[in-house]
C-alpha positions as CSV (number, residue, x, y, z in Angstrom):
1,M,3.9,7.5,-0.1
2,G,5.4,7.5,3.3
3,F,3.1,4.5,4.3
4,F,4.1,2.3,1.6
5,R,6.3,-0.7,2.7
6,G,6.8,-2.5,-0.5
7,L,5.2,-5.6,-2.7
8,E,4.3,-8.9,-1.5
9,C,3.1,-11.8,-3.7
10,H,-0.3,-12.6,-3.3
11,L,0.2,-16.5,-3.8
12,C,3.3,-17.0,-1.8
13,G,3.9,-14.3,0.4
14,T,7.2,-13.4,-0.8
15,K,8.2,-9.8,0.0
16,F,9.7,-7.1,-2.8
17,P,10.9,-3.6,-2.4
18,G,8.9,-1.0,-4.2
19,E,10.2,-1.2,-7.4
20,A,8.4,-1.9,-11.2
21,L,7.8,-5.5,-10.7
22,F,4.7,-7.2,-11.6
23,V,4.8,-10.6,-10.7
24,C,6.6,-12.7,-8.2
25,D,10.1,-14.0,-9.5
26,Q,9.5,-17.1,-7.1
27,C,5.9,-18.4,-8.2
28,L,4.9,-16.0,-11.3
29,G,2.1,-14.7,-8.5
30,P,0.4,-11.2,-8.7
31,L,2.4,-8.7,-6.5
32,E,0.1,-6.3,-4.1
33,A,1.1,-3.2,-2.3
34,T,1.6,-3.3,1.5
35,Y,1.3,-0.5,3.6
36,D,2.4,0.0,7.3
37,Y,-0.9,0.2,8.6
38,D,0.3,0.8,12.2
39,L,1.8,4.0,11.4
40,I,-1.2,5.1,9.5
41,K,-3.6,4.3,12.5
42,T,-1.4,7.0,14.3
43,T,-1.7,9.8,11.7
44,L,-4.4,9.5,9.4
45,T,-8.3,9.7,10.9
46,R,-11.8,8.9,9.4
47,E,-12.4,12.4,10.0
48,L,-9.6,13.7,8.3
49,I,-10.3,12.0,5.1
50,A,-14.0,12.8,5.3
51,S,-13.1,16.5,5.6
52,R,-11.3,16.4,2.1
53,P,-12.6,16.7,-1.1
54,L,-14.3,13.8,-2.9
55,N,-11.8,12.9,-5.4
56,L,-8.7,10.5,-5.4
57,W,-6.5,12.5,-3.6
58,R,-8.9,12.3,-0.7
59,Y,-6.8,9.2,0.1
60,R,-3.4,10.5,-1.0
61,E,-1.4,8.8,1.8
62,L,-2.5,5.1,0.8
């Protein structure tokens, strides 16, 4: 997961490293994965994704 940045609280925006947390320790809001979209744009294209088999691994970088 080279593009994975970490986790961010959906409610308050507090950021966490990518460890096994499920809720924000500040407000108990749900955590969502965050990605480095600028880096993704430089390496992953729609054409590359479209050329892959139609399964979950099509989006493996994400």
